[in-house]
N, CA, C, O and CB atoms as a CASP TS submission, in Angstrom:
PFRMAT TS
TARGET T0000
AUTHOR 0000-0000-0000
METHOD Language model
MODEL 1
PARENT N/A
ATOM      1  N   MET     1       0.833  -1.169   0.000  1.00  0.00           N
ATOM      2  CA  MET     1       0.000   0.000   0.000  1.00  0.00           C
ATOM      3  C   MET     1       0.881   1.236   0.000  1.00  0.00           C
ATOM      4  O   MET     1       1.920   1.269   0.658  1.00  0.00           O
ATOM      5  CB  MET     1      -0.949  -0.004   1.200  1.00  0.00           C
ATOM      6  N   ALA     2       0.463   2.247  -0.737  1.00  0.00           N
ATOM      7  CA  ALA     2       1.221   3.483  -0.819  1.00  0.00           C
ATOM      8  C   ALA     2       1.107   4.268   0.478  1.00  0.00           C
ATOM      9  O   ALA     2       0.110   4.180   1.194  1.00  0.00           O
ATOM     10  CB  ALA     2       0.742   4.330  -1.995  1.00  0.00           C
ATOM     11  N   LYS     3       2.148   5.032   0.762  1.00  0.00           N
ATOM     12  CA  LYS     3       2.115   5.882   1.945  1.00  0.00           C
ATOM     13  C   LYS     3       1.105   6.994   1.694  1.00  0.00           C
ATOM     14  O   LYS     3       1.080   7.577   0.610  1.00  0.00           O
ATOM     15  CB  LYS     3       3.533   6.465   2.275  1.00  0.00           C
ATOM     16  N   ASN     4       0.278   7.289   2.684  1.00  0.00           N
ATOM     17  CA  ASN     4      -0.741   8.312   2.548  1.00  0.00           C
ATOM     18  C   ASN     4      -0.395   9.513   3.394  1.00  0.00           C
ATOM     19  O   ASN     4      -0.440   9.447   4.623  1.00  0.00           O
ATOM     20  CB  ASN     4      -2.107   7.769   2.932  1.00  0.00           C
ATOM     21  N   SER     5      -0.056  10.595   2.756  1.00  0.00           N
ATOM     22  CA  SER     5       0.190  11.825   3.500  1.00  0.00           C
ATOM     23  C   SER     5      -0.568  12.944   2.817  1.00  0.00           C
ATOM     24  O   SER     5      -0.603  13.021   1.589  1.00  0.00           O
ATOM     25  CB  SER     5       1.714  12.149   3.589  1.00  0.00           C
ATOM     26  N   SER     6      -1.161  13.795   3.595  1.00  0.00           N
ATOM     27  CA  SER     6      -1.924  14.888   3.016  1.00  0.00           C
ATOM     28  C   SER     6      -1.118  16.172   3.140  1.00  0.00           C
ATOM     29  O   SER     6      -1.356  16.980   4.038  1.00  0.00           O
ATOM     30  CB  SER     6      -3.305  15.032   3.704  1.00  0.00           C
ATOM     31  N   ARG     7      -0.176  16.354   2.245  1.00  0.00           N
ATOM     32  CA  ARG     7       0.667  17.542   2.266  1.00  0.00           C
ATOM     33  C   ARG     7      -0.107  18.754   1.786  1.00  0.00           C
ATOM     34  O   ARG     7       0.137  19.873   2.239  1.00  0.00           O
ATOM     35  CB  ARG     7       1.911  17.336   1.405  1.00  0.00           C
ATOM     36  N   GLY     8      -1.043  18.533   0.868  1.00  0.00           N
ATOM     37  CA  GLY     8      -1.825  19.632   0.341  1.00  0.00           C
ATOM     38  C   GLY     8      -2.880  20.085   1.324  1.00  0.00           C
ATOM     39  O   GLY     8      -3.098  19.455   2.359  1.00  0.00           O
ATOM     40  N   GLY     9      -3.532  21.185   0.990  1.00  0.00           N
ATOM     41  CA  GLY     9      -4.566  21.715   1.864  1.00  0.00           C
ATOM     42  C   GLY     9      -5.842  20.905   1.787  1.00  0.00           C
ATOM     43  O   GLY     9      -5.966  19.989   0.973  1.00  0.00           O
ATOM     44  N   GLY    10      -6.776  21.248   2.633  1.00  0.00           N
ATOM     45  CA  GLY    10      -8.072  20.612   2.617  1.00  0.00           C
ATOM     46  C   GLY    10      -8.122  19.345   3.435  1.00  0.00           C
ATOM     47  O   GLY    10      -7.222  19.043   4.218  1.00  0.00           O
ATOM     48  N   VAL    11      -9.206  18.610   3.231  1.00  0.00           N
ATOM     49  CA  VAL    11      -9.454  17.360   3.939  1.00  0.00           C
ATOM     50  C   VAL    11      -9.125  16.200   3.013  1.00  0.00           C
ATOM     51  O   VAL    11      -9.551  16.186   1.858  1.00  0.00           O
ATOM     52  CB  VAL    11     -10.927  17.275   4.435  1.00  0.00           C
ATOM     53  N   HIS    12      -8.376  15.238   3.508  1.00  0.00           N
ATOM     54  CA  HIS    12      -8.032  14.050   2.731  1.00  0.00           C
ATOM     55  C   HIS    12      -8.602  12.827   3.436  1.00  0.00           C
ATOM     56  O   HIS    12      -8.317  12.591   4.610  1.00  0.00           O
ATOM     57  CB  HIS    12      -6.486  13.920   2.548  1.00  0.00           C
ATOM     58  N   THR    13      -9.412  12.045   2.713  1.00  0.00           N
ATOM     59  CA  THR    13      -9.901  10.765   3.206  1.00  0.00           C
ATOM     60  C   THR    13      -8.998   9.702   2.603  1.00  0.00           C
ATOM     61  O   THR    13      -8.955   9.533   1.384  1.00  0.00           O
ATOM     62  CB  THR    13     -11.421  10.526   2.836  1.00  0.00           C
ATOM     63  N   THR    14      -8.266   8.973   3.471  1.00  0.00           N
ATOM     64  CA  THR    14      -7.262   8.026   2.999  1.00  0.00           C
ATOM     65  C   THR    14      -7.346   6.713   3.767  1.00  0.00           C
ATOM     66  O   THR    14      -7.899   6.663   4.866  1.00  0.00           O
ATOM     67  CB  THR    14      -5.861   8.625   3.131  1.00  0.00           C
ATOM     68  N   PRO    15      -6.793   5.647   3.184  1.00  0.00           N
ATOM     69  CA  PRO    15      -6.643   4.432   3.984  1.00  0.00           C
ATOM     70  C   PRO    15      -5.764   4.766   5.192  1.00  0.00           C
ATOM     71  O   PRO    15      -4.843   5.576   5.089  1.00  0.00           O
ATOM     72  CB  PRO    15      -6.023   3.257   3.133  1.00  0.00           C
ATOM     73  N   ASN    16      -6.045   4.153   6.309  1.00  0.00           N
ATOM     74  CA  ASN    16      -5.293   4.420   7.529  1.00  0.00           C
ATOM     75  C   ASN    16      -3.844   3.973   7.344  1.00  0.00           C
ATOM     76  O   ASN    16      -3.594   2.782   7.159  1.00  0.00           O
ATOM     77  CB  ASN    16      -5.938   3.702   8.744  1.00  0.00           C
ATOM     78  N   PRO    17      -2.883   4.902   7.389  1.00  0.00           N
ATOM     79  CA  PRO    17      -1.483   4.524   7.209  1.00  0.00           C
ATOM     80  C   PRO    17      -0.931   3.693   8.369  1.00  0.00           C
ATOM     81  O   PRO    17       0.146   3.107   8.253  1.00  0.00           O
ATOM     82  CB  PRO    17      -0.645   5.762   7.037  1.00  0.00           C
ATOM     83  N   GLU    18      -1.662   3.640   9.484  1.00  0.00           N
ATOM     84  CA  GLU    18      -1.200   2.899  10.661  1.00  0.00           C
ATOM     85  C   GLU    18      -1.913   1.570  10.851  1.00  0.00           C
ATOM     86  O   GLU    18      -1.704   0.892  11.857  1.00  0.00           O
ATOM     87  CB  GLU    18      -1.382   3.738  11.892  1.00  0.00           C
ATOM     88  N   GLY    19      -2.760   1.188   9.887  1.00  0.00           N
ATOM     89  CA  GLY    19      -3.462  -0.079  10.038  1.00  0.00           C
ATOM     90  C   GLY    19      -4.757  -0.123   9.264  1.00  0.00           C
ATOM     91  O   GLY    19      -4.888   0.486   8.202  1.00  0.00           O
ATOM     92  N   ALA    20      -5.713  -0.853   9.811  1.00  0.00           N
ATOM     93  CA  ALA    20      -6.984  -1.076   9.132  1.00  0.00           C
ATOM     94  C   ALA    20      -7.864   0.163   9.179  1.00  0.00           C
ATOM     95  O   ALA    20      -7.709   1.025  10.044  1.00  0.00           O
ATOM     96  CB  ALA    20      -7.715  -2.255   9.753  1.00  0.00           C
ATOM     97  N   GLY    21      -8.791   0.233   8.229  1.00  0.00           N
ATOM     98  CA  GLY    21      -9.773   1.294   8.217  1.00  0.00           C
ATOM     99  C   GLY    21      -9.344   2.505   7.405  1.00  0.00           C
ATOM    100  O   GLY    21      -8.416   2.445   6.599  1.00  0.00           O
ATOM    101  N   TRP    22     -10.045   3.602   7.643  1.00  0.00           N
ATOM    102  CA  TRP    22      -9.864   4.845   6.893  1.00  0.00           C
ATOM    103  C   TRP    22      -9.753   6.006   7.859  1.00  0.00           C
ATOM    104  O   TRP    22     -10.266   5.946   8.977  1.00  0.00           O
ATOM    105  CB  TRP    22     -11.027   5.074   5.902  1.00  0.00           C
ATOM    106  N   VAL    23      -9.081   7.069   7.426  1.00  0.00           N
ATOM    107  CA  VAL    23      -8.937   8.260   8.254  1.00  0.00           C
ATOM    108  C   VAL    23      -9.213   9.512   7.424  1.00  0.00           C
ATOM    109  O   VAL    23      -9.125   9.505   6.196  1.00  0.00           O
ATOM    110  CB  VAL    23      -7.526   8.324   8.877  1.00  0.00           C
ATOM    111  N   ASN    24      -9.546  10.578   8.133  1.00  0.00           N
ATOM    112  CA  ASN    24      -9.582  11.905   7.540  1.00  0.00           C
ATOM    113  C   ASN    24      -8.409  12.672   8.118  1.00  0.00           C
ATOM    114  O   ASN    24      -8.126  12.597   9.314  1.00  0.00           O
ATOM    115  CB  ASN    24     -10.950  12.638   7.815  1.00  0.00           C
ATOM    116  N   GLN    25      -7.724  13.420   7.240  1.00  0.00           N
ATOM    117  CA  GLN    25      -6.559  14.177   7.657  1.00  0.00           C
ATOM    118  C   GLN    25      -6.665  15.610   7.164  1.00  0.00           C
ATOM    119  O   GLN    25      -7.188  15.876   6.082  1.00  0.00           O
ATOM    120  CB  GLN    25      -5.274  13.524   7.142  1.00  0.00           C
ATOM    121  N   MET    26      -6.162  16.522   7.975  1.00  0.00           N
ATOM    122  CA  MET    26      -5.993  17.923   7.575  1.00  0.00           C
ATOM    123  C   MET    26      -4.582  18.327   7.969  1.00  0.00           C
ATOM    124  O   MET    26      -4.171  18.145   9.114  1.00  0.00           O
ATOM    125  CB  MET    26      -7.075  18.867   8.247  1.00  0.00           C
ATOM    126  N   LYS    27      -3.849  18.873   7.018  1.00  0.00           N
ATOM    127  CA  LYS    27      -2.466  19.305   7.251  1.00  0.00           C
ATOM    128  C   LYS    27      -1.625  18.188   7.861  1.00  0.00           C
ATOM    129  O   LYS    27      -0.778  18.439   8.717  1.00  0.00           O
ATOM    130  CB  LYS    27      -2.440  20.530   8.166  1.00  0.00           C
ATOM    131  N   GLY    28      -1.864  16.953   7.415  1.00  0.00           N
ATOM    132  CA  GLY    28      -1.074  15.815   7.861  1.00  0.00           C
ATOM    133  C   GLY    28      -1.467  15.236   9.206  1.00  0.00           C
ATOM    134  O   GLY    28      -0.863  14.262   9.655  1.00  0.00           O
ATOM    135  N   LYS    29      -2.473  15.817   9.864  1.00  0.00           N
ATOM    136  CA  LYS    29      -2.908  15.320  11.170  1.00  0.00           C
ATOM    137  C   LYS    29      -4.256  14.616  11.037  1.00  0.00           C
ATOM    138  O   LYS    29      -5.171  15.117  10.383  1.00  0.00           O
ATOM    139  CB  LYS    29      -3.002  16.478  12.197  1.00  0.00           C
ATOM    140  N   VAL    30      -4.360  13.461  11.658  1.00  0.00           N
ATOM    141  CA  VAL    30      -5.602  12.686  11.617  1.00  0.00           C
ATOM    142  C   VAL    30      -6.666  13.399  12.437  1.00  0.00           C
ATOM    143  O   VAL    30      -6.451  13.725  13.604  1.00  0.00           O
ATOM    144  CB  VAL    30      -5.379  11.241  12.147  1.00  0.00           C
ATOM    145  N   THR    31      -7.828  13.639  11.805  1.00  0.00           N
ATOM    146  CA  THR    31      -8.943  14.292  12.487  1.00  0.00           C
ATOM    147  C   THR    31     -10.029  13.303  12.878  1.00  0.00           C
ATOM    148  O   THR    31     -10.812  13.569  13.790  1.00  0.00           O
ATOM    149  CB  THR    31      -9.531  15.376  11.608  1.00  0.00           C
ATOM    150  N   SER    32     -10.084  12.157  12.192  1.00  0.00           N
ATOM    151  CA  SER    32     -11.060  11.120  12.542  1.00  0.00           C
ATOM    152  C   SER    32     -10.635   9.782  11.958  1.00  0.00           C
ATOM    153  O   SER    32      -9.950   9.726  10.937  1.00  0.00           O
ATOM    154  CB  SER    32     -12.471  11.499  12.039  1.00  0.00           C
ATOM    155  N   LYS    33     -11.055   8.692  12.627  1.00  0.00           N
ATOM    156  CA  LYS    33     -10.765   7.325  12.179  1.00  0.00           C
ATOM    157  C   LYS    33     -12.086   6.589  11.994  1.00  0.00           C
ATOM    158  O   LYS    33     -13.031   6.779  12.759  1.00  0.00           O
ATOM    159  CB  LYS    33      -9.841   6.570  13.201  1.00  0.00           C
ATOM    160  N   HIS    34     -12.134   5.733  10.949  1.00  0.00           N
ATOM    161  CA  HIS    34     -13.367   5.016  10.620  1.00  0.00           C
ATOM    162  C   HIS    34     -13.050   3.609  10.130  1.00  0.00           C
ATOM    163  O   HIS    34     -12.010   3.368   9.518  1.00  0.00           O
ATOM    164  CB  HIS    34     -14.173   5.782   9.557  1.00  0.00           C
ATOM    165  N   ARG    35     -13.955   2.698  10.406  1.00  0.00           N
ATOM    166  CA  ARG    35     -13.811   1.321   9.940  1.00  0.00           C
ATOM    167  C   ARG    35     -14.164   1.218   8.456  1.00  0.00           C
ATOM    168  O   ARG    35     -13.521   0.478   7.712  1.00  0.00           O
ATOM    169  CB  ARG    35     -14.701   0.374  10.769  1.00  0.00           C
ATOM    170  N   LEU    36     -15.195   1.967   8.025  1.00  0.00           N
ATOM    171  CA  LEU    36     -15.674   1.896   6.649  1.00  0.00           C
ATOM    172  C   LEU    36     -15.344   3.163   5.863  1.00  0.00           C
ATOM    173  O   LEU    36     -15.417   4.268   6.399  1.00  0.00           O
ATOM    174  CB  LEU    36     -17.173   1.654   6.633  1.00  0.00           C
ATOM    175  N   LYS    37     -14.986   2.998   4.602  1.00  0.00           N
ATOM    176  CA  LYS    37     -14.675   4.144   3.740  1.00  0.00           C
ATOM    177  C   LYS    37     -15.879   5.072   3.613  1.00  0.00           C
ATOM    178  O   LYS    37     -15.722   6.293   3.644  1.00  0.00           O
ATOM    179  CB  LYS    37     -14.229   3.665   2.349  1.00  0.00           C
ATOM    180  N   GLU    38     -17.069   4.512   3.470  1.00  0.00           N
ATOM    181  CA  GLU    38     -18.265   5.325   3.288  1.00  0.00           C
ATOM    182  C   GLU    38     -18.470   6.293   4.452  1.00  0.00           C
ATOM    183  O   GLU    38     -18.824   7.453   4.242  1.00  0.00           O
ATOM    184  CB  GLU    38     -19.489   4.430   3.133  1.00  0.00           C
ATOM    185  N   ARG    39     -18.247   5.819   5.673  1.00  0.00           N
ATOM    186  CA  ARG    39     -18.406   6.665   6.860  1.00  0.00           C
ATOM    187  C   ARG    39     -17.319   7.743   6.888  1.00  0.00           C
ATOM    188  O   ARG    39     -17.589   8.890   7.246  1.00  0.00           O
ATOM    189  CB  ARG    39     -18.351   5.808   8.154  1.00  0.00           C
ATOM    190  N   ALA    40     -16.108   7.378   6.516  1.00  0.00           N
ATOM    191  CA  ALA    40     -15.011   8.346   6.473  1.00  0.00           C
ATOM    192  C   ALA    40     -15.290   9.432   5.442  1.00  0.00           C
ATOM    193  O   ALA    40     -15.019  10.607   5.691  1.00  0.00           O
ATOM    194  CB  ALA    40     -13.682   7.642   6.154  1.00  0.00           C
ATOM    195  N   VAL    41     -15.828   9.050   4.288  1.00  0.00           N
ATOM    196  CA  VAL    41     -16.146  10.019   3.238  1.00  0.00           C
ATOM    197  C   VAL    41     -17.234  10.978   3.717  1.00  0.00           C
ATOM    198  O   VAL    41     -17.132  12.184   3.496  1.00  0.00           O
ATOM    199  CB  VAL    41     -16.594   9.298   1.946  1.00  0.00           C
ATOM    200  N   GLU    42     -18.265  10.461   4.365  1.00  0.00           N
ATOM    201  CA  GLU    42     -19.340  11.317   4.889  1.00  0.00           C
ATOM    202  C   GLU    42     -18.785  12.341   5.873  1.00  0.00           C
ATOM    203  O   GLU    42     -19.089  13.530   5.779  1.00  0.00           O
ATOM    204  CB  GLU    42     -20.429  10.465   5.574  1.00  0.00           C
ATOM    205  N   THR    43     -17.971  11.872   6.814  1.00  0.00           N
ATOM    206  CA  THR    43     -17.401  12.756   7.831  1.00  0.00           C
ATOM    207  C   THR    43     -16.458  13.771   7.194  1.00  0.00           C
ATOM    208  O   THR    43     -16.463  14.945   7.565  1.00  0.00           O
ATOM    209  CB  THR    43     -16.657  11.939   8.901  1.00  0.00           C
ATOM    210  N   GLY    44     -15.653  13.322   6.239  1.00  0.00           N
ATOM    211  CA  GLY    44     -14.735  14.228   5.539  1.00  0.00           C
ATOM    212  C   GLY    44     -15.473  15.300   4.763  1.00  0.00           C
ATOM    213  O   GLY    44     -15.033  16.449   4.719  1.00  0.00           O
ATOM    214  N   ARG    45     -16.596  14.938   4.146  1.00  0.00           N
ATOM    215  CA  ARG    45     -17.395  15.893   3.387  1.00  0.00           C
ATOM    216  C   ARG    45     -17.927  16.993   4.309  1.00  0.00           C
ATOM    217  O   ARG    45     -17.839  18.179   3.990  1.00  0.00           O
ATOM    218  CB  ARG    45     -18.562  15.176   2.675  1.00  0.00           C
ATOM    219  N   VAL    46     -18.476  16.587   5.450  1.00  0.00           N
ATOM    220  CA  VAL    46     -19.010  17.559   6.405  1.00  0.00           C
ATOM    221  C   VAL    46     -17.906  18.503   6.885  1.00  0.00           C
ATOM    222  O   VAL    46     -18.109  19.715   6.951  1.00  0.00           O
ATOM    223  CB  VAL    46     -19.656  16.837   7.607  1.00  0.00           C
ATOM    224  N   LEU    47     -16.755  17.956   7.214  1.00  0.00           N
ATOM    225  CA  LEU    47     -15.634  18.770   7.678  1.00  0.00           C
ATOM    226  C   LEU    47     -15.189  19.754   6.595  1.00  0.00           C
ATOM    227  O   LEU    47     -14.946  20.926   6.884  1.00  0.00           O
ATOM    228  CB  LEU    47     -14.458  17.871   8.096  1.00  0.00           C
ATOM    229  N   ALA    48     -15.083  19.288   5.358  1.00  0.00           N
ATOM    230  CA  ALA    48     -14.675  20.159   4.252  1.00  0.00           C
ATOM    231  C   ALA    48     -15.700  21.266   4.023  1.00  0.00           C
ATOM    232  O   ALA    48     -15.330  22.405   3.736  1.00  0.00           O
ATOM    233  CB  ALA    48     -14.487  19.341   2.965  1.00  0.00           C
ATOM    234  N   GLN    49     -16.981  20.938   4.149  1.00  0.00           N
ATOM    235  CA  GLN    49     -18.018  21.952   3.984  1.00  0.00           C
ATOM    236  C   GLN    49     -17.935  22.994   5.095  1.00  0.00           C
ATOM    237  O   GLN    49     -18.066  24.191   4.840  1.00  0.00           O
ATOM    238  CB  GLN    49     -19.409  21.301   3.968  1.00  0.00           C
ATOM    239  N   GLU    50     -17.718  22.537   6.327  1.00  0.00           N
ATOM    240  CA  GLU    50     -17.587  23.466   7.458  1.00  0.00           C
ATOM    241  C   GLU    50     -16.384  24.381   7.300  1.00  0.00           C
ATOM    242  O   GLU    50     -16.453  25.567   7.624  1.00  0.00           O
ATOM    243  CB  GLU    50     -17.475  22.694   8.766  1.00  0.00           C
ATOM    244  N   LYS    51     -15.285  23.832   6.805  1.00  0.00           N
ATOM    245  CA  LYS    51     -14.040  24.596   6.649  1.00  0.00           C
ATOM    246  C   LYS    51     -13.973  25.328   5.313  1.00  0.00           C
ATOM    247  O   LYS    51     -13.039  26.090   5.061  1.00  0.00           O
ATOM    248  CB  LYS    51     -12.841  23.670   6.782  1.00  0.00           C
ATOM    249  N   ARG    52     -14.977  25.092   4.451  1.00  0.00           N
ATOM    250  CA  ARG    52     -15.032  25.692   3.106  1.00  0.00           C
ATOM    251  C   ARG    52     -13.720  25.436   2.350  1.00  0.00           C
ATOM    252  O   ARG    52     -13.031  26.361   1.920  1.00  0.00           O
ATOM    253  CB  ARG    52     -15.306  27.223   3.202  1.00  0.00           C
ATOM    254  N   THR    53     -13.411  24.156   2.207  1.00  0.00           N
ATOM    255  CA  THR    53     -12.149  23.759   1.587  1.00  0.00           C
ATOM    256  C   THR    53     -12.388  22.572   0.651  1.00  0.00           C
ATOM    257  O   THR    53     -13.532  22.172   0.435  1.00  0.00           O
ATOM    258  CB  THR    53     -11.091  23.401   2.667  1.00  0.00           C
ATOM    259  N   GLU    54     -11.333  22.022   0.107  1.00  0.00           N
ATOM    260  CA  GLU    54     -11.419  20.888  -0.811  1.00  0.00           C
ATOM    261  C   GLU    54     -11.406  19.564  -0.048  1.00  0.00           C
ATOM    262  O   GLU    54     -10.730  19.423   0.971  1.00  0.00           O
ATOM    263  CB  GLU    54     -10.260  20.930  -1.820  1.00  0.00           C
ATOM    264  N   HIS    55     -12.166  18.600  -0.560  1.00  0.00           N
ATOM    265  CA  HIS    55     -12.194  17.246   0.010  1.00  0.00           C
ATOM    266  C   HIS    55     -11.623  16.300  -1.034  1.00  0.00           C
ATOM    267  O   HIS    55     -12.182  16.164  -2.121  1.00  0.00           O
ATOM    268  CB  HIS    55     -13.657  16.816   0.433  1.00  0.00           C
ATOM    269  N   THR    56     -10.520  15.652  -0.713  1.00  0.00           N
ATOM    270  CA  THR    56      -9.877  14.702  -1.614  1.00  0.00           C
ATOM    271  C   THR    56     -10.094  13.298  -1.068  1.00  0.00           C
ATOM    272  O   THR    56      -9.734  12.996   0.071  1.00  0.00           O
ATOM    273  CB  THR    56      -8.355  15.013  -1.774  1.00  0.00           C
ATOM    274  N   ILE    57     -10.687  12.446  -1.895  1.00  0.00           N
ATOM    275  CA  ILE    57     -10.988  11.069  -1.508  1.00  0.00           C
ATOM    276  C   ILE    57     -10.008  10.151  -2.236  1.00  0.00           C
ATOM    277  O   ILE    57      -9.972  10.121  -3.466  1.00  0.00           O
ATOM    278  CB  ILE    57     -12.479  10.690  -1.842  1.00  0.00           C
ATOM    279  N   HIS    58      -9.220   9.408  -1.474  1.00  0.00           N
ATOM    280  CA  HIS    58      -8.197   8.538  -2.046  1.00  0.00           C
ATOM    281  C   HIS    58      -8.720   7.107  -2.212  1.00  0.00           C
ATOM    282  O   HIS    58      -9.647   6.686  -1.521  1.00  0.00           O
ATOM    283  CB  HIS    58      -6.941   8.543  -1.163  1.00  0.00           C
ATOM    284  N   ASN    59      -8.116   6.384  -3.129  1.00  0.00           N
ATOM    285  CA  ASN    59      -8.399   4.965  -3.330  1.00  0.00           C
ATOM    286  C   ASN    59      -7.581   4.146  -2.332  1.00  0.00           C
ATOM    287  O   ASN    59      -6.734   4.690  -1.623  1.00  0.00           O
ATOM    288  CB  ASN    59      -8.081   4.533  -4.795  1.00  0.00           C
ATOM    289  N   ILE    60      -7.833   2.858  -2.282  1.00  0.00           N
ATOM    290  CA  ILE    60      -7.138   1.967  -1.353  1.00  0.00           C
ATOM    291  C   ILE    60      -5.623   1.978  -1.563  1.00  0.00           C
ATOM    292  O   ILE    60      -4.869   1.751  -0.617  1.00  0.00           O
ATOM    293  CB  ILE    60      -7.666   0.548  -1.504  1.00  0.00           C
ATOM    294  N   ASP    61      -5.169   2.241  -2.793  1.00  0.00           N
ATOM    295  CA  ASP    61      -3.725   2.275  -3.072  1.00  0.00           C
ATOM    296  C   ASP    61      -3.107   3.645  -2.794  1.00  0.00           C
ATOM    297  O   ASP    61      -1.913   3.845  -3.021  1.00  0.00           O
ATOM    298  CB  ASP    61      -3.468   1.887  -4.522  1.00  0.00           C
ATOM    299  N   GLY    62      -3.918   4.592  -2.302  1.00  0.00           N
ATOM    300  CA  GLY    62      -3.421   5.921  -1.978  1.00  0.00           C
ATOM    301  C   GLY    62      -3.563   6.933  -3.098  1.00  0.00           C
ATOM    302  O   GLY    62      -3.391   8.130  -2.870  1.00  0.00           O
ATOM    303  N   SER    63      -3.876   6.474  -4.315  1.00  0.00           N
ATOM    304  CA  SER    63      -4.063   7.404  -5.431  1.00  0.00           C
ATOM    305  C   SER    63      -5.356   8.199  -5.222  1.00  0.00           C
ATOM    306  O   SER    63      -6.242   7.777  -4.478  1.00  0.00           O
ATOM    307  CB  SER    63      -4.100   6.639  -6.792  1.00  0.00           C
ATOM    308  N   ILE    64      -5.453   9.345  -5.882  1.00  0.00           N
ATOM    309  CA  ILE    64      -6.631  10.190  -5.748  1.00  0.00           C
ATOM    310  C   ILE    64      -7.768   9.620  -6.587  1.00  0.00           C
ATOM    311  O   ILE    64      -7.612   9.381  -7.785  1.00  0.00           O
ATOM    312  CB  ILE    64      -6.317  11.643  -6.168  1.00  0.00           C
ATOM    313  N   GLY    65      -8.909   9.408  -5.947  1.00  0.00           N
ATOM    314  CA  GLY    65     -10.077   8.887  -6.645  1.00  0.00           C
ATOM    315  C   GLY    65     -11.052   9.971  -7.042  1.00  0.00           C
ATOM    316  O   GLY    65     -11.657   9.909  -8.113  1.00  0.00           O
ATOM    317  N   LYS    66     -11.212  10.985  -6.168  1.00  0.00           N
ATOM    318  CA  LYS    66     -12.206  12.020  -6.425  1.00  0.00           C
ATOM    319  C   LYS    66     -11.865  13.256  -5.607  1.00  0.00           C
ATOM    320  O   LYS    66     -11.291  13.154  -4.522  1.00  0.00           O
ATOM    321  CB  LYS    66     -13.635  11.517  -6.092  1.00  0.00           C
ATOM    322  N   LYS    67     -12.224  14.433  -6.135  1.00  0.00           N
ATOM    323  CA  LYS    67     -12.044  15.689  -5.419  1.00  0.00           C
ATOM    324  C   LYS    67     -13.336  16.489  -5.498  1.00  0.00           C
ATOM    325  O   LYS    67     -14.004  16.523  -6.531  1.00  0.00           O
ATOM    326  CB  LYS    67     -10.850  16.501  -5.998  1.00  0.00           C
ATOM    327  N   ASN    68     -13.672  17.130  -4.389  1.00  0.00           N
ATOM    328  CA  ASN    68     -14.819  18.025  -4.336  1.00  0.00           C
ATOM    329  C   ASN    68     -14.384  19.303  -3.646  1.00  0.00           C
ATOM    330  O   ASN    68     -13.653  19.264  -2.657  1.00  0.00           O
ATOM    331  CB  ASN    68     -16.026  17.367  -3.599  1.00  0.00           C
ATOM    332  N   SER    69     -14.835  20.439  -4.170  1.00  0.00           N
ATOM    333  CA  SER    69     -14.473  21.719  -3.579  1.00  0.00           C
ATOM    334  C   SER    69     -15.706  22.350  -2.950  1.00  0.00           C
ATOM    335  O   SER    69     -16.777  22.388  -3.555  1.00  0.00           O
ATOM    336  CB  SER    69     -13.852  22.662  -4.637  1.00  0.00           C
ATOM    337  N   TYR    70     -15.542  22.842  -1.732  1.00  0.00           N
ATOM    338  CA  TYR    70     -16.646  23.450  -1.003  1.00  0.00           C
ATOM    339  C   TYR    70     -16.353  24.893  -0.618  1.00  0.00           C
ATOM    340  O   TYR    70     -16.801  25.363   0.428  1.00  0.00           O
ATOM    341  CB  TYR    70     -16.955  22.644   0.236  1.00  0.00           C
ATOM    342  N   GLY    71     -15.613  25.586  -1.449  1.00  0.00           N
ATOM    343  CA  GLY    71     -15.339  26.990  -1.180  1.00  0.00           C
ATOM    344  C   GLY    71     -14.018  27.420  -1.746  1.00  0.00           C
ATOM    345  O   GLY    71     -13.229  26.607  -2.228  1.00  0.00           O
ATOM    346  N   ASN    72     -13.786  28.722  -1.681  1.00  0.00           N
ATOM    347  CA  ASN    72     -12.549  29.332  -2.141  1.00  0.00           C
ATOM    348  C   ASN    72     -12.265  29.108  -3.622  1.00  0.00           C
ATOM    349  O   ASN    72     -11.112  29.164  -4.049  1.00  0.00           O
ATOM    350  CB  ASN    72     -11.414  28.808  -1.339  1.00  0.00           C
ATOM    351  N   ASP    73     -13.311  28.856  -4.406  1.00  0.00           N
ATOM    352  CA  ASP    73     -13.129  28.758  -5.850  1.00  0.00           C
ATOM    353  C   ASP    73     -13.057  30.166  -6.435  1.00  0.00           C
ATOM    354  O   ASP    73     -13.699  31.084  -5.924  1.00  0.00           O
ATOM    355  CB  ASP    73     -14.281  27.940  -6.508  1.00  0.00           C
ATOM    356  N   PRO    74     -12.285  30.338  -7.495  1.00  0.00           N
ATOM    357  CA  PRO    74     -12.243  31.660  -8.123  1.00  0.00           C
ATOM    358  C   PRO    74     -13.623  32.018  -8.660  1.00  0.00           C
ATOM    359  O   PRO    74     -14.362  31.146  -9.116  1.00  0.00           O
ATOM    360  CB  PRO    74     -11.190  31.701  -9.260  1.00  0.00           C
ATOM    361  N   SER    75     -13.968  33.299  -8.607  1.00  0.00           N
ATOM    362  CA  SER    75     -15.287  33.728  -9.064  1.00  0.00           C
ATOM    363  C   SER    75     -15.430  33.612 -10.567  1.00  0.00           C
ATOM    364  O   SER    75     -16.542  33.457 -11.072  1.00  0.00           O
ATOM    365  CB  SER    75     -15.552  35.152  -8.636  1.00  0.00           C
ATOM    366  N   THR    76     -14.328  33.684 -11.289  1.00  0.00           N
ATOM    367  CA  THR    76     -14.364  33.473 -12.731  1.00  0.00           C
ATOM    368  C   THR    76     -13.456  32.325 -13.082  1.00  0.00           C
ATOM    369  O   THR    76     -12.308  32.267 -12.640  1.00  0.00           O
ATOM    370  CB  THR    76     -13.956  34.744 -13.495  1.00  0.00           C
ATOM    371  N   SER    77     -13.964  31.424 -13.868  1.00  0.00           N
ATOM    372  CA  SER    77     -13.150  30.290 -14.278  1.00  0.00           C
ATOM    373  C   SER    77     -13.315  30.060 -15.763  1.00  0.00           C
ATOM    374  O   SER    77     -14.373  30.337 -16.329  1.00  0.00           O
ATOM    375  CB  SER    77     -13.526  29.026 -13.489  1.00  0.00           C
ATOM    376  N   LYS    78     -12.280  29.560 -16.390  1.00  0.00           N
ATOM    377  CA  LYS    78     -12.319  29.275 -17.816  1.00  0.00           C
ATOM    378  C   LYS    78     -12.992  27.939 -18.034  1.00  0.00           C
ATOM    379  O   LYS    78     -12.759  26.981 -17.297  1.00  0.00           O
ATOM    380  CB  LYS    78     -10.902  29.282 -18.427  1.00  0.00           C
ATOM    381  N   GLY    79     -13.830  27.885 -19.052  1.00  0.00           N
ATOM    382  CA  GLY    79     -14.462  26.624 -19.433  1.00  0.00           C
ATOM    383  C   GLY    79     -15.663  26.401 -18.679  1.00  0.00           C
ATOM    384  O   GLY    79     -16.331  25.385 -18.867  1.00  0.00           O
TER
END
């Protein structure tokens, strides 16, 4: 399994780097631990919405599966 570190901003839902289950991380610090990915994603989404930041959901291998933004988007965007 790939090492999971959330160096970037926002909330990262990743496989638990210390064992079984899933975690949510902000600035490299674990904010919550969960047995199921679905529960971790729900909690991460709420946290990202509260913080008005990006939520990055990782796959089991640590690669990025999905990103959602809940704020701080530029008011004008191309495309």
